[in-house]
N, C-alpha and C positions, 0 to 999 in steps of 0.2 A: 401689820400683815393680817389679812383675813384668813381665819382657819375654821370658819363655820361650815355648815353643809354646803357643798358645791352643787350647782345646777347649771343648765344651759344659760340662764340669765346672768349668773355670776361670770361664766366664761366669756360671754359676749361683752359684758361691762369691762372686764379686765383687758380683753383683746383691744377694745376700742380706746381704752385709756392709754395704752401703750402707743397705739397708732396716732392718736391725737397729739401726744407729746412729740413723737417723731416727726409728724407732718408739720407742726408749728416750727420746730427747730430747723427742718429742711427749708421751709419758706424763708426764715430769717437768713439762712446761709445763702439761698438763691439771691435774695435781695442785695446782700452786701458783697458777696463774692463773684456774682455773675452780672447782675444788672448794673450796679453802680460803676464797675470798671468799664462797662460798655458805653456809658454816657460821660466818661471822663472824670469820674470821682473815685478812682482807685485809691488815691491817697487817704480819702475819708474812711474807706473800708479798712485800709491797713492800720490806721491809727486806732480804730476801735476793736481790732481783732482780739487782742489779748483780753480786753474787758469782756467781750462776748464769749470767749472760750471759758473764762472763769465763771461767768453767769450760767452758761449751759451746764458746766460741771456741778455747780451748786444745785441747780434745778433737778438734774438727773440724780444726784445724791439723795435729794428729798424724795423723789419718786421711788428710788430703790428701797429706801428704808420703809416707806409706807407700804409698798406692794410685796416686798420680800421675794420669795420664789427665786427665779433665776436673775432677777434684776440686780441683787447684791453681787452675785457671781459675775454678772456681766460687767458691773463697775470694777470689780477686782481684775477681771480679764483685760478690760480696756486700759486700766492703769499701767499695765505692763507692755502695752503696744506702742513703745516709743518709736517704732519704725513707721507707723502710719498716723500717729496722733501728736498734736503739739504738746509741749511740756506744761502749758498752763492748764490743760485738761487733766493730764495724767497726775500732776501734783495734787490736785484737789481730790482725786479719787483714790490715791495710793493707800490712805489709812482707813478706807471704808471697811468696817469690821462686820464679819458675818455673825452677828449676835442679835437675836430677836427674842421677843417674849416667848416663854415656854408654853407649849400646848398642855392643857390639864392632863394629869396622869391617867385619869379614867379613860380618856380617848386613846392615849398611847397603849394602855393595857388592852383595850378592845382590839386594836390593830395587831399587836404582838400575839395575842391569843389566837386570833383568826389565822395568822401566818404560821404559827407553830402547831396549831391543832390541839393545844392543851391549855388548861388554866395555868397562869404563871406560878401559882402556888405549887403545882406539880413539877414545873420545869426548874424552879429555883428554890433553894432553901431559904433565901432571903433576897429582897431587892429594895434598894433605897429609892423612894418615890420622888426625891428631889434630884433633878438632873445635874450632872457635873458639867454639862455643856448643852446649850440650845442654839442651834444654827438654823439657817433658812431651809435646809433640806432634811435635817434630822436632829434627834436629841440622844444624849448618852446618859446611862445610869450605871451605878455600881451594883453588883449582885454577887450571890454565891450559888454555885451549881448544887443540885441535889447530890447526895452522897454517891449514888450509882453513876451519875454523869461525871462527877469529879474523878471517880476511880478510872473510868474509861478514858477521860480526856487527859488525866495526869496533872490537873490543876483544878482549884476550886474557886478562887476569886476571879471574877470576870467583869468586863465592861460590856454592857448591852447597848448597841446602837439601834434605834428604831426610827424609821422615816416618819416625817410629819404626815398625818392623815391627809390624803388627797393631793400629795405633792406631785405625783406622776401626772395627774390631770393639769395641774398648774404649770408644770414644765412643758407639757404639750401645747398649752395655750400660748405661753411665752415664746416658745420656739416658732410657732406659726406666725405670731406677730413679727418676730425678728426676721424671719425669712421674707416676709412681705416688705419690710423696711429695707432689707438687703437688695431686693429686686428694684425698689424705687431708686436707691442710691446708685445701682449699677447703670441706670439710664442717665446719670449726671456725669458728664465728661470730666468735670473737675475731680470727681471721685474715682471714676473708672480708670483714668490715666494713672492714678497713684496706687490703686489696690483693687484686687478682685474681691469685692464685698460679699457676694454670695458664698464664695469659698471661705472667707473669714467667718461668716455666720455658721457654715457647716462645721468648721473646725471647732467653734465654741459649742455647737450642738453635740458633737461627738464626745467631747470632754464631759459635758453636763450629763449626758445619758449614761456614761460609764459611772459617774459619781452616784447615781441613784440606783445602781445595781450592786448590792452588797456582796453578791456571789463573786462579782468581778473583783471587788476590793479584797475579799478573802483570798482569792487566787493570787492576786498581786502580793499579798503579805507572805504567802507560802513561797512564792518564787523568790522574793527578796531574802527570806530566811535561808532558802537553799543556797543562794549565792554566797552567803556568809556562814554556812554551817560549820566550817573549820576555822573561823576567825573569832577569837575570844573577845575582840574589841567591840563586837556588834551583837545586839539582841533585837528580836522582833516578837510580837505576841503570837502565841499559838491560837489556832481557831477551833472552837467547839462546833464542828460541822453539823452535828445532830440538832443543834439549836440555832442554826443559821439558815436564812432564806434570802430572797431578793430584797426584802424590806426589813429584815432583822438580822443583825450581825452580832454574834456572841464570841468574844475573844478574851484571851488571858489578860488580867489586869497587871500591867507591867509598870504602873506608875511608880516613879522614883523621884530623884532630885531634878527639878526643872533645870535645863542646861544653863540658863542665865542666872541662876540663884547663887551668886558668889558666896554669900554667908554660909549657906548649907553645904556647898562644895568644900569650903575651907574647914568647916566643922567636921566633915568626914575625912579630912586630911588629903583632899584632892586639890591640886593646883589648877585654877581655871585656865592658865596659859597652856598647860599640857592638854587640857580638854580641847582647846581651840585647835592645836596642832593635830590631835587625833581625829577630830571631827572633819577637818579639811582633808586629811589623808583618806578617810573613809569615803567622803563624797567624791573625790577624784578617782578612787578605786572603782566606784560605781560607774563613773563616766567612761573611764579608759579601759578597765579590765572586764567589767561585766556587761556594759552596754545597756543596763537597765537601772534606772535611778529614781530616787525619791525626788519628785519635782516640787514639793511643798515643805522644805525643811525649816519651817519657822519655829521659834522657841516653844510654842504650844504643842508641837509634834515631836519634841526631843527631850529625853530624860537621860540622866547619868546614874547608872546603877553601881554603887560601890562594891568592890570585891571583898575578899576576906580581910579582916583588920589585923594589924600587927600588935605587938605588946603595948604600944602607946595609943592604941585605938584608932590609928590612921589606916585608911584603905590602901592596901599594897597595890591594888589595881582597880580598874573601873571599866565598865562597858557602856557604850552609847546605845540607847534604846530608842528605836524609831516606832512611831505609831501613825495611824491614818494613811492608808495606802490607796486612797481614792484617786489621787493625781500622781501617776507615774509616767516616766518618759523612757523611750528607747532610742538607741543610737544606731540607725541602720548603716549598712556598709558604706554607702556613698558619703553619708554625713560623717561617719567615723574618720574617713581619710581627710575630709576637709577640716574636721575638728582637730585632728593631729597637726595639720598644717597651721591652723590658727594658734594653737598653743605654742608651737615652735616659733612662730612669728612674734607672738607676744613676749615670749621669754627672751628672744634676741632683739626686741624693740625694733622690728623691721616693718615699717608701715607699708611698703610695697608688697611684701609677702603677705601681710595681713589682708590687704585688699584683694590680692590674687586668690587667697583662700576663701574669702567671702564670695567671690565669683564661683569657685568650685562648689561651695555649699548651696548655690542657688539663691543666695541672698540678694545679690546684685543682678538685675536684668542685663542682657547683652547690650542694650542701648545705653547703659549708664556710663557717664563720663567720670571715671574714677580718679582723675588726676588731682582734683581738689581734695577728695577724701584722703588720698595718700598723704597730701601735705598736712592735713589736720592730724592724721594718725602719727606722723613723724613729730609734729609739734607736741602732741600729748605725751608720746613716749619720751621725748627730749626733756619735757618739763616735769612730768609726774611719774614716769616709769620707774618702778622699783621702790617707790615711797610706801611706807607703812601708814597706818591710820594716824598714829601719833604725829608723824611728820606732816601729813596732809592737813592736820588741824592748825599747823603753824603757817600755812600758806594764806596769803591775803585772799579773803573771800571774793574780792573783785576779779582776781585771776580766774577762779572757778566760773564766775558768772560770764566772763568774756569767752572762755573756752566753751562753756555750755551753749552760749548763744551761737557761736560759730558752728559748733557741731550740730545743734538742733536745726539750725537753718539749712544746713547741708542735707541732713536726713530728710527734711521735708521737701527737698527739691530733687533728690536722687530717686529714680524709679526702682525701688526695692521693697520687698516684703519678706519678713522672716518666716521660714517654714515652721510648722507647728513644733516639731521635735527640737528645732534649734531654739525656738522661743522658750521651751521648757528648760533647755540647758542653760540659757541665760538666766532664767528665773532661779534655777537651782544654785548656780554659781553666785548670783547676786545675794541670795539669802544666806548662803554659806559664808560669804565674806562679811556680811552684816553680823551674823552670830559670832564669828571668830573675833571680830573687832570689839564686840560687846564683852567677850570673855577676856580679851587681851588687847588694850589700846595700842600696843606696840606691834600687834600682829601685822605681818606683811604677806599679802596673798601671793606675791612672787616667790616667797620661800617655799610655798606649797606647789606652785606651778612649775618652777624651774626643775626640780628633780624629775617630774614626769616628762617635761620637755627634753631633758637630757637623755632619759631612757628612750624616748621616741626617736631622738636623733641617732642614738646608738643602734636601735632596732632598724632604723632606716638605712644606716651605714652597713649593717650586717646584710640587709637585703641586697644592697648594691654590690658588696663584696661577693655575696653568693652568686649573683648574676655573672659578675666578672669571672669568678672561679669556674663556673660552668662553661663560660665562653673559652677560658684558657684551657680547660680540659678538652673541649671539642677540638680546638686548634692543635693542642699537643697530640691528640690521637691521630689527627690528619697528618701532622708533621712526622709522627713516628712511623706511620704506614707509607708515607710518601716515597722514601728511597726505594723500598721494595717494589712499589708499583712502577716507579720510573725505570728501575733495573729490568723488571719483567717486560715492560713495554719496549725497551731498547733491545732486549734479547730477541723478542718476536720480530722487530724490524730487521735485525741482522740475519736471522734465519729465513726471512722472507715470508713468515706466517702472518704478518700484520700489514694490512693495506693502510698506508699512512696518508692521511689528508692533512696537509700542513696547517691550515687555519685552525683545525680542532686541536692539534698538538700545541700550537702557539698559545691558544686559549687556555689549555690545560696547564701549561708551564706558567702562564701569567697568574692563574689562580693559585698555583703552588707558591709562587713567589710572594703573592699578597698574603697567603696564609702564614708563611714563615715570618713576614714582617709584622703581622698582627700578633703572632706568638711572642715575638721579641717585645713589642709594645706592651702586651699584657704583663709580661714578666717585669718590665721596667715600672709599669704602674703599680704592681704589687709591691715591688721593692721600695718605691718612693712612699707609698701609703703606709707600709709597716714601719719604715724608718721614721717617718714623720710622727706617727702615733707614739712610738717609743721615745722619741726625743722631746715630745711636747711637754712631758712632766718636768723635765730639767731645763729645757730651752724652748719656751713657748714660741718665740719668734721663728727660730729655725724649723721647729716641728710644723708650725702652721704653713711656712713657706713650702716645705717638702710636700705636705698633703695637698696644698693648692696646686703645686706643680704636677702632681700625679694625674691631674685632670687631662693634661695634654695627651699622654700615651693612652689614657682610658678612652678618650674620644676616638683616637685612631683605631683602637682595638674594636670598639663597638661599630663604628661607621665605615671603616675602610673597606670591609668586606662587601658592603652594599654597592660600591662603585663597580660598574661594569656588569651587574647582574642583568 
């Protein structure tokens, strides 16, 4: 990656380099995927497709490592887009590491001092000039705050993140080039029928611009910490706001035991299997309770901080410490409902419900024929549902290959594209499962999912019961007042003070009769539901039968009153 002085010539050269690479790859794709099929050589194109995808991925990987900037981030981003890209490409890119040669410290010092407005010797009592991490967008250093700043902040040891000099301009050039490539691809029907490429580019641009704004990352860290302020299981670094800007982030050094360091965990008296369970619980809390979650929970961003030790030197407790809040996700209301439905469907191994929830989440376009997808989901659940990592290792790899081929082929033919927040959720859950499996090979993600699914089902049940209870209350109040109203009406008829129009009276009596019937149905529904729930623990079959049977009077209660309105 070039980190020398930037000028217009450098920008143009970088811009043209990206466009040349993209235009050549588009020309290859046009030749094989459009022209050859039109002249009857579709078979030739199909036979070479896997090889071409792998070759493209290798070439892009080389370009990304050479140019740095957003190209490495783009490769990582593309590796997670299983919804729009073939597995031959994503597999080659999935281990692309965001590690590049470090910028000399004198250039980092100049940028940091310009941002903070003071010499670093006045800001910090000490700073290690060897970076603890060097990535494409920034570098991180350990330091110690000055005594005055330490007293004000409440901590002394810090990590200082400084952007690579000139990275904002490089990001601007890269995004300009990518936007142009996106417009090119939007004109290709083969691409436009599958995905909205300009929107995909803007999605990537939004995430990238947030990552180079350290004030945004600092705010994310504080919001995350606030979500868990009363939870002893979770820690997050505090921010030294007086020493933070858009290009410099100074935060508490919370480095502890790396979450996947089994030897260090056991030496501290901590069972890695317990860490796996706690980590999964914390991640699902973020998704389901807070709606704000760490979208990049890989081992480099996670530490285990031992609690007080007992007489034998073992940690009686521990906390999970998260760092790097540049990539965070939110669960909006609409997606939250769909996510709940997805989790319930996954826990119940219901392929039909899973696909319906995907529709609700906006993943599947209305034109999608989901019958085949339902079949594949049912097969996956039937064969692999509920298996832990250790069990999955015993499965014949050819089975995985066959399932993967069937599923990937289907994904590439169905018209769908994952919304950004949904993509981040999948990324977070995938990384969570990987970390937990590394900590405990017998870990089963279903063990973590099912308690949340059960709670969601109970919450959903309470909502239904609440709605019915309100309906029963309304009907009961009507039924309670009805005799007095009818008696008053009859008295007025007898004394001649009421002019009676028979059609209205008949309609009124008809409504009263329906109300009484709805009241009776509601009471029957409540009785069956409560009896079924109480019997379920002792006699699951009878309890289930009664609860299912309660649906009949429930439907009558809810819908009978609509007839004749």
